[in-house]
N, C-alpha and C positions, 0 to 999 in steps of 0.2 A: 223272634229268634233273630238273634243280631247278625249282620251278615258279617261279622269278623268270624264269628262261630263258623256260619255253612263257608267261607270259605278254608279255616280251620278241619273241618269235616270233610271239606272235599282233595284237600292237601294230603291229611294225615297220612296215607299209605303211601302213596307215593311221596381271683385274692392281688436332732443326734447328740447322741454324747459316746464319751469317752467311759469307760470304766464298767461296773457288772449292773445291768438295770434288774431292781428289785420289785415284784406285783406287790402292790397292796391286797393283802388278803384279808383285813377287815371285816368285808361286808359276806366272806364266806361260811358258811354254819360248815365247818369241816368235819364235825363230828356224823354227817351224813355221807361221807365219804373217806372215814377212817381217819386220813393223816390227810396234813398240809404237801403240796407236789414242791420238789425244790425244781425249777422250770429250770433254770439256765443249766444243771446240770444232764437234767434231760433231754434237752437240745442237742449239748456237745454231744454225749456219750450216742446218740445217733448219727452224728457229724462224723466221729470214727469208725461207723462200721462202712461207708460208702463213698468213693472218691472218683473224679475223672477227671481229664486231660482240661474240661473246662472249668468245673471247682468241686466243693463237697454236697453233694444230696442225700436231703434232709425229706422223705417221703417222697411228695410231688417239687420239692423246692429244690434247685440247685441256686448254691452260695458260686458267685462267682469268683474265679480270680481275676485280679490278685486282691486278698480280703488281708483282714487285722484282727489279732484275737488278745485278750487279755487274760493275764495269770493272775494266780491268788493274791502276788505283789504288787499289783497295778501295775507291769508291764506287757506294753504293747510290742507284738509281735506282725510284723510284716511278713505275707507269703505269697510268693506268684506261682506256686507249681503245685502240681500233686505230692512229687518228692519232699520238697521243703513243708508240705501239712505232714507229711507220715513220720518226717523226723523230729520234728517239734513233739507230737504228739508222743512218740516213745521214748524221748528222755525224760525220763522221771526227778530230772534238776525242776521241771517246771509241773504245775497245775493248771492245765487252758481250762477260763469258767467260763468265759463268753465270745462273742463276737463283740467286734467295735463299730458303733453305726454313728452313721448312716452305712447301710450296707446295700449293695444291690443281687438281687438273684433273681433267677428265669424259672417261671411258674411250666405248669406241664405243657402249658398250649406252646411252651417259646417265648413269651412277652414277657420282659424288664420289667422288673416291681422293686421300689424301694422301700425299706425297711430304716423306719426313724430310730426305734426300740426294740428291743426282746419281746414288747407286748406283741407289737406288727409283726413281727417275726412270726411267733407261736400263734397268733387266730389264722395268720397264713396256713401255716401246717396244717392246724385242726381242719380247715375247711378243705383239706385234700381229698377230690372226689376218689372212690377207687379203682385206679387206671386198669382196663380191660376185667373190669369184674362183673360175672355174670352170679345174680342171686339163685342161691341153692337153698329151698325153704327157706327159714326164719334167719337164718346168718348175713348176716348183711353189718360190714364194717360199718363202723359208725362215725361221722363226721361231722361237721358243723355247719346246718344250715342256715341262711341267713339272707338279707337283702343285699349283703356284698358280693355274694356269687351264685344267686339264686332271686328266683320271685317268689318264692316260699320262706319262710322262718320256722324254725322248729317251735313247738309252744312246750314250756315247761312248766312244773316239772317234768324231767325225762327220766327214764329207766333204762339203764347200759347193762351191758355183762362183760365181764372179763375172759381172759382166755384158759382161766380156769374156771369157768361160769360163778363167778361171785356176782351178786345182783349191787348195783350204786345207783342207789337215788340221786340223780343231779339235779338240782334246787332252780339255776340260771346257767347262761351261755358261758360264764367267766369261770366259773366251775366247771363245767364242762369244756373247754379249753386247757384249764390246767392239767385234767386226768387225761383227755387224747392226746395230749403229747409225752405223755410219762408214759402210755403203754397201750396196747390195742385193746380198742373197746369194740363193743357189737350192741346194733340197735335191738332193743327188744321190742316187739309188736305184742297189742297195737302202741303207737305215736300219731301225733295230731300236727300237721302242717298250716301252719293259717300266712294265707293269699296277701297278696300287697293290696287289699280290699279287705280284711278283715274275717274273711269267710275262711272257718275249717273244713278237715279233710280229714278223715280217721284213716290211717293207713295199717292194713291188715299182713302186710306180708311187703316182702322185700322188689318184687318182683311189681307190683303195684306204686312203689316208693320209685323205683326208677322209671314208672312211667310217667308220673306226675310232675317228677325233676323236669323229664323230657320234652314236657307241655311249654315251659318257661320259652322256647325256640320261638320267638317271636311267635306267629301265626302258623308256620310251616316245622314240619317235621318229616322228612323222607322216609320211607319205607325200608327197614333195614333187612328183612326178612329175601331181597333179593343177593342178597352180600357185602354183609358188611359195610354198611353206607356207602356202595358202588354204584347203587343206584337211587335214583328218585322216581318213582312212580312205576309204571313200566318202561322208562329212560336208563339209560347208564351217564353216571357222569362223566366227561371228556376231560381229567385232572391235566395241568393246574386249577382250579376256579381262585375269585378273589370271592370274599364274605364279609360283613357284619358281623363285628363279635363285640356282644355288651363288656363293659368296662373298657376297652379297647378303641381311640378315636383315628388310626386309620385303618383304611382295610385289607383285610391278614389275607395273603394268598395260602391257598390249603392243596398239598400236594397230592395227597393222597385218602384214601379211605380211610384209615385208621386215623388221622388224624380229623379228619371230618367227623368221625364218631366220638371222638376225645369232646369235640368243642360242642357236639348237640346232647351228649351224654349229664354234660353241666346246666344245658338250659341257657349256654351264651351265643345260642346261633340270634344273630339278628339281622337277616335278609342276605337277600345274593347279592353280588355288586353287578350290572349289565354292562354289556352283555356275557351271557357265559353256555357252552356250548353242550348238548347232550349227544347221546346216541342213542335212534330209534332201536326198533326190536330185529330191524332187519342191518343194521349197521351203519345208515344213514346219518350224517351230522345234522342238527338241528340246531340253529340261531336262535337261544332266549334275549328277548330283548325288552321286557316289561311283566310286571306283575299282570298285565292279561295275560301274554303269553305263558304263563306258567299256567294260571286256570285252564286255558283254551287243552295246551296239553294233557293237564291230568282229568279230565272233562274225556279226553278219548280213550283214556286207560279203562273205561267200563265203568259198569255200576257197581256199588258196593255190595247189596245185598242185606235181606232183611236185618241178621242183628249188628249190623252196621248202626242201619236206622235202629231198631231198639236202644243202641248203647246211646245214641244220641241226647235221649229224654234227659240219662242217669247224671253223676257226680262226674261221671269221666269227662264231659262235655259242658253238663250246666252247672252254673255254682250260683244260687242254689238249686240242688236238682229236682226236676218236673217231679220226676218216680224212682219209686227204687224197686229193682226186678225182686222178683220171688223167687230165687233158686231152690233145685240146683234146676237148670237148661240144656237141655238135651238135641244134638245138631248131627246130622249125617255131614261128611266133607262129599269132596269130588269126585271120593274112589267108592264109596259107600262106606268109609270106616264112622262108627259110632265117635261122637264127641259130648264129653259130659263135664259143666263145667259147673262147679260148686263155689263161685261167688263172683264178684265185682271185678275184684285184681285177674281172677282167671279167662275170664272173657275178654277181659280189656286187654289180656295182655296175647292174646289167640289172635289180635287185630294185626301181629306182627309177620303173620301166613300169609305169603303171597295171595292163594289161593280162599285166603279168609270171605272174600263177597263171593262164594259159591256154598259156603255153607247152607243146609236148610235147616232150620230150627223144626225140632217141635212141638209142633200147636196144641193145645192152646197155651203161650207163655202167661204168668199171672205177673202184673205190678200191683204196686200200690201209692197209691198218689198222696204225693208229700204234702198238698192241699186242703186233702181232707180226713185222711188216713185211708180212703177209701180203698180196698182190693178191687182189682177187675180183672175182666180174662181178656186176653186178646187172641182172635185166631187166625188170624192172616196180616199180610202186610199193609192191605186198606188200614185194615184197626189199627198197625203203629202209628201209619202217616195221620189217621183222627187224633191218638193221642199226642201226637206232636203240636199240630196244628191246635189243641188245646191247652197247649203250655205256653203258646203268645200270650 
């Protein structure tokens, strides 16, 4: 078992040209998705609906003022404010068809990005993570997942559905981007994610997808069960803090738990900038100076429990998995309540419960070893430890 995985295990609780760009759709099988999409019109339709003092918002992207747009007669219009934008778009004399590139926009994390053409802009919009979204059942807004915004990539062909529950078969990423910026889409499960090493994970529901994306956060994923990313293990963040963010060269100052949560949910967390401060359960300030300090601090938050150890040999932490759990698995929480887990996604999601370490499972628990497909029964935490030793 690698040192990195062990640390992850210990720490887990605790996205120029003037004129109109045209998409090359020659390699898209449009019969699969009914009809081609005019991306320019879709982008500009979304742009009309939401403006602010800083710019024009399209999904998670804000195109910043001043900006330029171009009409159907190839005339360029300069826009410096929200009022100028609305005045131009309500003037029936003009038909605005696109922005003028390059243009600068701010993403959902507040980082400025330059789009050199329409495809750059559409690709970034299609990769917007659904902010403040909590997966309910299998309804999960679809967005492009690739090495530009995650440590995973979607495997194609992919199946999605529209708001009208119409099923669309998407053969490749280019088609996905076209369809995603034209209308709201939802993932149809199961789907497959491929990591940077080519390993594949089948995702059966939105909660498991959310968890997998969060594992891209370097080797650290603060426990969200203590209050929307306010806590790290049993310690509370003393904001603001500075962190590294994937795709951004400079350290990023994070002002609150909401901003930290957005970064973590997208899997873009890339380490703390030392020193930073935490508050212990008694309100005392602790200064964190190194990775070693983090490890020691989290070890002090207590042991993880039987189900934590059981998960450590599954695809939640090991790729490829050492074994698969035979579900259902039953447990009792700290208050005597019965807990029933029907699949790996449910059990993995339960990690976010701050009392998870106190769950006591109902033994025996059956697992299937992937090395030989043998099903064995585990009768205690010692059996789990023995099985993990065999995984090495």
